[in-house]
Every structure is written in C-alpha cells, then in structure tokens.
N, C-alpha and C positions, 0 to 999 in steps of 0.2 A: 522388530522395532519396539523400542521402549514406550511405556505409557506417556512419559513426558513429551516425547517427539510427536505422538499421535495428538495429544492435546494441543500442542503448538501448531501443528498442521491444520487442525480444525479451527483454531482461533484465526489463523492466517486466511483461510477460505471464508470464514464468517465475516471477517473485516471486508473482504472484497464483495461478498454477497450483499452486505449492508449498503455499500456505496453503489453497487449496480442498482439496487432497489431505489435508493435516494436519487440516483441519476434519472431514472424513469419519472420519479415524482417531482424533482426540483429543477432539473437541468433546463427545461424549456423556459420556465417563467421565474424561477427563484434561484438563478445561478449563484448570486452573491451568498445566499444562505448555504448552498452546497459547498462552495469554495471555502467559506469560513469553517464549516463543520469538518471538511476534509483536512484543513490545515491543523485545526485543534486535535482531531483524532490522529493525524499523522505524527504530531509531536508526542502525544500520549503513547502511541504504539511504539515509537522510537525509544522513548524512556523505558517503557515496559520491556522492550527487547534487550536493552542494556542491563536493567536491574535484574531481570529473571536469569541472566547469564553472566552475572558479574564474577562468578568463580570459574568461568570457562568461556564458552562461546556457544551460540545457537548452532545445532547440528546443520550442516549445509543442506541436508535434505529438506529441512524446514524452510530455509531461504529459497530453495528451488521451488517449493510449492507456493511460497509467497510470490515469487516471480511469475509463476504460471497464472496465478490469480490476477496479477497485474496485466499480463499479456491479454487475458480474456477481457478484462475491463477496457484495455486499450482498443481492442478489436471492436467491442460493442460501441465505444464512443466514436472511433474513427470512421466506422462504416455507416454510422448514422442510425443504427438500431436503437440506441438510446437517443431520443429526440435532441436535435440541435437547439442551442439556446436561441432566444429571440433577441430583439434589440436592434440597435443601429447597425452593427456589424454581426449578423447572424453567424454562429460557429466560432467566433473569436474566443468567447468565454470557454467553450468546450476545448479549444486548442490550449488555453491556459491550464485547464484542468488536466489535460493529457501531460503537459510538461510537469505539473505538480506530481502526478503519478510516477513519471520517470525519475524525478528528483528523489521521491520517497524510496523507491526501490534501490536506487544508487546509494542513498545515504545508509540504508539498512545493510547493503552489501559491504560498504566501506567500514561501517561500525563492526560488522561481524568479522571482517578480515583483520581489523585491529585487535579485537578480542581474541581471535584465533592466534595471532602472532604473540600476544601477551601470554596466552596459555602455553604456547609452544616454548617460549623463552623461560617460563617457570619450570617446565619439565626438563 
C-alpha cells in the first residue's frame, strides 16, 4: 500500500478518534457544541477529501477504513458507551448525531463515486 493511502487511512481514523473523545467529553452536557464542531469538521473533511483527490479519486480502501471508523463510532453512541445527552428528551440529540454520521459517510461515498466515475471517463 502506498504512503499516500496510509496517511489518508490514519487521517480517517484520527477523525473518528477525535469525535469519540469529544463524545465522551461533550455529549452529555454540551451536545450543541459537539454537533456544531462535527458539522464544521465534516464540511472541512468533505472539502479536503475532494481537493486532495481532484485529479483522481480516494482509493476505496481509504473509504472502507473511514466507514469502519463510522461504524465504531455508531456502535459506541447507539449502545450508550458514549454517555447519552441530557435535556428534556434524553438521547434525542445523540440520535441526531448518529444521523449526521450516517449522512457524512454517505456524502463521502457519493463524492468518491463521482470522482471515480470522472476518473474512469478520463481514461
């Protein structure tokens, strides 16, 4: 596996590790901060994904590792290992966060598919 792929895989896992840690720190009491950070970071990562691969596409193995990180994060949130949010409807904010994760992994997959199709058409 090339150095570029390894770096991208490490970045994908680092992204999820960061949000797992933030989940433990912020989910219960500061969900709004966690949600806002995740939306901003998701947009930045999406733009990074496209820019870094503008001449081709992200290798699918990198996307697979990002998806694995997403599944780990989903399991930790869904099972309650990451503490549920407080508030009037406990757990609702965590459910919204789970949907944001699913949206993010789907958006990256669609973007990568489009980049792959463009790359294939060029060749």
